[in-house]
N, C-alpha and C positions, 0 to 999 in steps of 0.2 A: 206912308212917316215910319217916321224916326219909330225907331223902338225906347221908350226907357226906360233906363233902369229906377225903378226904386235906390230910392236915398241912402246911404251906407250909413245904418245910428248902433248905442252898443251894441256890446253881443251877447247877448243874452245869457251865453254862458261865463261870459268875465263879468266874474262880480267887483265889486268893486267891496274897495273890507277898507274901510277910516280909522288909526288905532290911534287913539290916543294916548299921546306920546308924556311918560307921565315919571318922574323920575324922586324914588319913596326918600333917599337919601338926600336930594337942595332942598327938600320942599319945609318948610319950618317944622318943627313936631307939633303941639298942640296940645302937650301934659306939657309945656314948661312952667317950672319957677325960679321964681330967685332962688328959694334952698339950689331947684340942683347949679344952679349958676352958679350960685359959688360953691358946692361942694365939685360943679369941675373945673374948678378956676382954681382949687388950695388945689386939683390932683393934675393938673396941668402945670402947676405955681411949683409946685414938690417935683416933676417930673425936670423939670427945669434946674430948680438947686440939685437934681441928683446927679446930671448931665455936667453941671459946673464942675461939680466936687472934682467929679469924676478927668474930666477937664484939668484942674488943678493937682489935681494926684502926677496924673500922667506929666504934664507941662514941669514938673518937681523930679519923677524921676528920669526925665530925662535929661533937666538941666547936673540933675545927682551922676550921672553918670559919668556925661562931658565931663564935668570934673576932674573927676577920677579917670576917664581913661587920661583926659588931660595928665594930671600928678603922676598917673604909670607910664608915660611918658616920656614926663620930663625925668623921675628918677632909673629908669634904662637910658635916656644920657648920662648919666652924673654916675652910675655904676660903670659905666662902656668910659667915659671916660678916664676916670675914675682907676680904673683899672691897666688904664694906657698910662695913665703918670706913676704908679706901680712900675709897670716893664720898665719905665725912665729912670727911677729908685738909680737902680743901680753904673750907669754911665753916670751917677752924679756923686754913686763913691767914689765909686775909680777917682775923678777928677779931684774926689776932694783928696785921697792916697795920694793921686797925682801933687799935688799942691803939700803937698804937704813934706813929700822928698823933694821937692824945692824945681818940681818940674815946671816952669811959673806962664807956658809956651798953651800951656792951656788954661787960666789962668780968664783966657776969653769965652771962648765957647762954654766953661760950665757960669762964670758971669750968663752971659745973652740967655744959655737952654736954663737956669734958676732962676731968672728974673724973668720970662716970658711964661713959666711954669706957672709963678706969682701972681704975676696978672688974672691967669685965668684962677685962681681959687689955692694953690698950694705955701703951705707956711711951714718953710724949717725950725722943726723944736731942738734945739739945744741951754736943755733946763744948768747947764750948769752952773754951783754957787746956788742952786736955790732947790725948795722942801722938795724929797721924794717925793709924787707919783703917777701911782702905780697905771696908771691910765694912761698916759701918757712918754709912760719912762720903765725903761725892763733892767729892770738891779741885775750883773754880775757879776757882779764883786765884791763885798762888802769889806767894807777897813774896819778897824775898834776907832772912834774916838771920844770925846769926851766922852756921853754916852745920852748927848741930847735928843732932839728928832736928829729923824734919816737926810745928809742936807750929800744934793749931785757936790763928791771930785773929781768928776772927769766923767763927758761921755768919750767913750770909745766909737762908738760909731752913732750918727746922728738921723732924727726921727720924722716924721712928714707927716700933714694932715693933711686931707683936702676935700674942701670947702664942709672945714671942721667935723669934719670924721677921721680918725686915724688909722692915714694910709700903712704905717710902720714904726711902731715905739722905738724913741733914742736908747740903743745900748748903757747902758750908765755903770759907774760904780760909784758905793754907795758911800760915806761914812756916817756911823753910829752915831 
């Protein structure tokens, strides 16, 4: 006869432990009341409002920073272009001097240069016959007059403003 071996069953040394799956965090609390739910809702609502306020402040700060940076860039561009125009003023003065001495050949160049600069914001200050304004003119000669207001009687050198800012005041003779 053939040797029959006994059927293999569970090994008595292997102990099967059945674990109970319980997740305490997901199980509903047993002591839930309307008051605790209202308190939790108020706490969460307050936290949401705090985060919204912080976000709005940060967004406003960023917007202010962006605007301030843009203004700084625009101011720097205006200063740089003003400095360039200021360095070109002696060229305009030389053209004015040449024209005053009868050199009409420089008139097209002078008018072209002045026309381009005027389109960009240069304004020639020529206060001849006007009341003296020390913000746009510098009185270098005073003449006695009839004793009224100070009137500009002669412009010795033209002044210029660039985009509303005085680049160089006009040199003038003033009659008292």
